[in-house]
C-alpha positions in Angstrom: -10.0 -0.3 -25.6 -12.5 1.4 -24.3 -15.8 0.3 -22.3 -18.5 1.9 -19.6 -17.0 4.5 -16.8 -17.5 3.7 -13.3 -18.6 6.9 -12.9 -22.0 7.4 -10.7 -24.6 8.4 -13.1 -26.2 11.7 -11.8 -29.6 13.5 -13.2 -29.2 16.7 -14.2 -28.6 18.7 -11.9 -25.9 16.4 -10.4 -28.2 14.5 -7.7 -26.8 17.4 -5.5 -29.1 19.7 -3.1 -26.7 21.7 -1.1 -25.9 25.3 -1.1 -22.4 24.3 -2.3 -23.6 21.8 -5.0 -22.7 24.1 -7.9 -18.7 24.1 -6.4 -19.0 20.7 -6.1 -20.2 20.3 -9.6 -17.5 22.9 -10.5 -15.0 20.3 -9.1 -16.4 17.2 -9.8 -16.4 18.4 -13.7 -12.7 19.4 -13.0 -11.4 16.0 -12.0 -13.3 14.5 -14.7 -12.4 16.6 -17.4 -8.7 15.8 -16.9 -9.6 11.8 -17.2 -9.6 11.6 -13.8 -11.9 8.7 -12.0 -12.4 10.2 -9.2 -14.9 7.3 -8.1 -13.9 7.1 -4.3 -13.8 11.0 -3.8 -16.9 11.7 -5.9 -19.2 9.6 -3.7 -17.5 11.2 -0.4 -18.3 14.4 -2.1 -22.2 13.4 -2.5 -22.4 12.7 1.3 -21.1 15.4 2.5 -23.3 17.7 0.1 -26.4 15.2 1.7 -24.7 16.1 5.5 -24.6 20.2 4.3 -28.1 20.2 2.6 -29.5 18.5 6.0 -27.3 20.5 8.6 -26.4 23.9 6.9 -29.4 24.4 4.5 -28.8 27.0 1.8 -25.3 27.7 3.1 -23.3 28.3 -0.2 -19.8 29.2 1.8 -18.0 26.4 3.2 -16.9 27.5 6.4 -14.8 25.8 9.2 -18.1 24.1 10.9 -19.2 22.3 7.9 -15.9 20.8 7.0 -15.0 19.7 10.4 -18.4 18.2 11.3 -17.4 16.1 8.2 -13.7 15.8 9.3 -14.4 14.5 12.6 -13.8 11.0 13.5 -16.8 8.4 13.5 -16.8 5.7 16.1 -14.5 2.7 14.5 -13.3 4.3 11.7 -9.6 3.8 10.5 -7.3 7.1 10.6 -6.8 6.0 6.8 -10.4 6.0 6.4 -10.6 8.9 7.9 -7.9 10.5 5.6 -9.6 9.7 2.2 -12.7 10.9 3.0 -11.9 14.1 4.6 -9.0 15.0 1.3 -11.5 15.6 -0.9 -13.5 18.3 0.9 -10.3 19.5 1.4 -10.1 19.6 -2.2 -13.4 21.5 -2.7 -12.2 24.5 0.1 -9.1 25.1 -2.5 -11.0 24.7 -5.7 -13.5 27.6 -4.6 -10.8 29.9 -3.0 -8.9 29.3 -6.3 -12.4 30.1 -7.8 -12.3 33.3 -6.1 -14.9 32.0 -3.3 -13.7 32.3 0.2 -13.9 28.7 1.8 -12.8 27.2 4.7 -9.8 24.6 3.5 -9.1 21.7 6.0 -5.2 21.9 7.5 -3.4 19.2 6.5 -2.6 17.9 9.6 -5.8 16.3 9.8 -6.4 13.8 10.6 -3.0 12.9 11.6 0.0 11.1 9.7 -1.5 7.7 7.6 -1.2 4.6 9.0 1.1 1.7 6.9 0.0 -1.5 6.9 1.6 -4.0 8.2 0.6 -7.1 5.3 0.2 -10.8 6.2 3.0 -12.3 4.2 2.1 -15.9 3.5 3.9 -18.8 3.5 3.6 -21.5 0.6 2.2 -23.5 2.3 -1.0 -20.9 3.4 -1.4 -20.1 -0.2 -1.6 -23.5 -1.4 -4.4 -24.1 1.1 -6.0 -20.9 -0.2 -6.3 -21.5 -3.4 -7.1 -25.1 -2.7 -10.3 -23.6 -0.4 -11.1 -21.3 -3.4 -11.4 -24.4 -5.6 -13.5 -25.7 -3.6 -15.8 -23.1 -2.9 -19.8 -23.8 -4.2 -22.4 -21.8 -5.7 -25.3 -20.2 -4.1 -28.8 -19.9 -4.8 -28.4 -16.4 -5.2 -26.9 -15.9 -8.7 -23.4 -15.3 -10.3 -20.7 -17.8 -10.5 -18.7 -17.7 -7.8 -17.7 -20.9 -7.6 -15.6 -20.2 -11.6 -14.8 -16.7 -10.3 -13.1 -16.7 -7.1 -10.5 -19.1 -7.5 -9.9 -17.1 -11.0 -9.7 -13.8 -9.7 -7.3 -14.7 -6.5 -4.9 -16.6 -8.6 -4.9 -13.9 -11.3 -3.9 -11.2 -8.3 -1.6 -13.6 -7.1 0.1 -14.7 -10.0 0.4 -10.9 -11.2 0.7 -9.1 -8.5 -2.2 -7.0 -9.4 -4.3 -4.7 -7.3 -7.5 -6.4 -6.2 -9.5 -3.3 -7.6 -7.5 -3.7 -10.4 -8.7 -7.0 -11.0 -12.1 -6.6 -10.4 -12.7 -3.6 -12.5 -11.1 -5.7 -15.7 -13.4 -5.4 -19.1 -13.9 -8.1 -21.1 -11.8 -6.3 -23.5 -9.0 -5.5 -21.8 -7.9 -9.5 -21.3 -6.0 -10.3 -24.3 -6.9 -14.4 -24.6 -4.7 -14.7 -27.8 -1.8 -12.5 -26.6 -2.0 -13.6 -22.8 -1.8 -9.7 -22.1 -3.9 -7.4 -20.1 -4.3 -4.0 -20.4 -4.6 -2.4 -16.4 -6.3 0.7 -17.4 -6.4 4.2 -15.1 -5.5 2.4 -11.8 -3.0 4.0 -8.6 -1.7 7.1 -10.7 -4.2 7.3 -13.6 -1.9 5.2 -15.6 -2.3 2.6 -17.6 -0.1 -0.5 -18.0 0.2 -3.5 -20.1 0.9 -6.9 -18.2 1.9 -10.5 -19.4 0.7 -13.9 -18.3 2.7 -16.7 -17.5 2.3 -19.8 -19.8 -0.1 -21.8 -17.3 -1.8 -18.5 -15.9 -2.8 -17.8 -19.7 -4.3 -21.0 -20.4 -6.1 -21.2 -17.2 -7.6 -17.8 -17.9 -8.5 -19.2 -21.4 -10.5 -22.3 -19.7 -12.3 -20.0 -17.4 -13.2 -17.6 -20.1 -14.9 -20.5 -22.0 -17.2 -21.6 -18.8 -17.9 -18.1 -17.7 -18.9 -17.0 -21.3 -21.7 -19.6 -21.7 -23.5 -18.5 -18.7 -22.3 -14.7 -19.0 -21.8 -14.6 -23.1 -22.9 -10.3 -23.6 -20.5 -9.8 -20.2 -19.0 -6.0 -19.4 -16.6 -7.6 -16.8 -14.0 -10.1 -17.3 -15.2 -11.3 -13.6 -19.0 -10.5 -14.2 -21.7 -9.9 -11.2 -25.4 -12.2 -11.8 -26.0 -9.0 -14.4 -22.4 -9.1 -16.1 -21.1 -5.8 -14.5 -18.4 -5.1 -11.6 -18.9 -6.8 -8.7 -17.9 -4.5 -5.3 -14.5 -4.3 -3.3 -17.0 -5.6 -0.1 -18.3 -9.0 -1.9 -14.5 -9.5 -2.8 -13.4 -8.9 0.6 -15.9 -11.5 2.1 -14.7 -13.8 -0.3 -11.4 -13.9 0.8 -12.4 -13.8 4.2 -14.1 -17.1 3.5 -11.4 -18.6 1.5 -8.7 -17.7 4.4 -11.2 -19.1 6.9 -11.5 -22.7 5.1 -8.0 -22.9 4.8 -7.0 -21.8 8.3 -4.8 -18.8 7.6 -5.4 -16.8 11.0 -4.4 -13.8 11.8 -0.4 -12.9 13.2 1.2 -11.1 15.8 3.8 -8.6 15.7 7.2 -9.8 16.8 7.9 -6.3 18.7 4.7 -5.5 20.1 3.1 -9.1 20.4 0.1 -7.4 19.0 -2.3 -9.7 17.1 -2.0 -7.7 13.4 -5.2 -7.3 10.9 -6.2 -10.2 9.3 -5.1 -11.0 6.1 -6.2 -9.0 2.9 -6.7 -9.7 -0.7 -4.1 -6.7 -1.1 -1.6 -9.3 0.8 -1.7 -11.0 -2.5 0.2 -8.8 -4.3 2.4 -8.4 -1.5 3.0 -12.4 -1.8 3.9 -11.9 -5.5 6.4 -9.5 -5.2 8.4 -10.8 -2.0 8.5 -13.9 -3.9 10.2 -12.5 -7.0 12.4 -10.7 -4.8 13.5 -13.5 -3.0 13.5 -15.7 -5.9 15.9 -13.0 -7.5 17.9 -13.2 -4.5 18.5 -17.0 -4.1 19.3 -16.8 -7.9 22.0 -14.2 -8.0 20.5 -12.0 -9.8 21.1 -8.2 -9.5 18.3 -6.7 -7.5 19.2 -3.2 -8.5 18.2 -3.9 -12.2 15.4 -6.1 -11.7 14.1 -3.4 -9.9 13.1 -0.9 -12.9 11.0 -4.0 -14.2 9.4 -4.4 -10.7 8.4 -0.9 -11.1 6.4 -1.2 -14.2 5.1 -4.3 -13.6 3.1 -3.1 -10.4 2.4 0.3 -11.7 4.3 2.4 -9.4 5.1 6.0 -10.6 7.1 6.4 -7.3 10.0 3.8 -6.9 9.9 4.3 -3.3 7.1 2.5 -3.2 8.7 -0.6 -5.2 11.6 -0.5 -2.5 8.8 -0.6 0.4 8.5 -4.2 -0.6 12.4 -5.1 -0.2 12.1 -4.5 3.6 9.0 -7.5 3.7 11.1 -9.8 1.8 11.8 -12.8 4.6 15.2 -14.0 3.6 17.2 -11.1 2.1 20.5 -11.6 -0.1 23.4 -9.4 2.3 22.9 -7.3 -1.7 19.2 -6.6 -1.2 19.3 -6.0 3.0 22.2 -3.1 2.0 19.6 -2.2 -1.2 16.3 -1.7 1.0 18.2 0.6 3.2 19.2 3.1 0.1 17.2 5.2 -2.1 17.3 5.3 -6.0 19.3 7.6 -7.2 19.3 6.7 -10.8 17.2 7.1 -13.4 15.2 4.2 -14.6 15.4 3.0 -17.8 13.0 2.4 -21.2 12.1 -1.0 -20.8 9.0 -2.4 -21.9 6.7 -4.0 -19.2 6.8 -7.8 -19.0 5.7 -10.0 -16.3 7.7 -11.0 -13.7 
């Protein structure tokens, strides 16, 4: 299955104007040649190029002053966002050095340790309220069919444990409504995978497709904006904030510090999917260690440690799960076919 790329379209010179433009173009060409989407990193590099063109006109060497001006923390910026912004410029420095051009490489300790987000684990009542609120969404005069899309995209994220970006970037031909499967392309780790819908989700998506097809018969995206293309991440976030506010889902406080935790995010629907499955296995007496292999593949994890993380979130651990949550994986995952969890 193929579809249009999300990669920004650039002109003959790539739209870059600083003295570092040839090196940035070289790095981007390399990343794209090996099949990496590199979309967010490319966006950061283009902003870095604009900064260099304005503040360091004509300078063709990546200096410490240029790199560290870019790396400086911005007002209200989270350390994780700062890290995502700095990483491609660090890669640019390494790329230039590897090509024999002197360049300053931002030290790996900058900006500091990434902060792991503590997700909001929804109660069953909150989830019911969220989907009830999604079903009550009304159309707006700005175009698009949000009243149809919002209930469908949030159900798909929750029922399949998708990353929000995976759902948002689904092409129409990524969803096989005959087989009830989804082709998740080039997601985290730049790997494709196949996931399967439950019978009820399959039927829901068939009904959704019939309705949205009347409004967007030639759409590219499975969840199309008013032009048939893809919604931005910020739009999906705004929708979720609207839905959770209507549902009365509020922030909670840390049991250890008493501080207010961040507001629930769309990504927390993925966490809810995983935690619910882990708890269901525990209650049913199923072997969690055996199921972990399937869960890793289903979620698109290349590192099994990422899957172990979810065992710490499950609210009612089975004793075996509690023990497993504090160990590492030493065995090799068996070869399995990806099934819905």
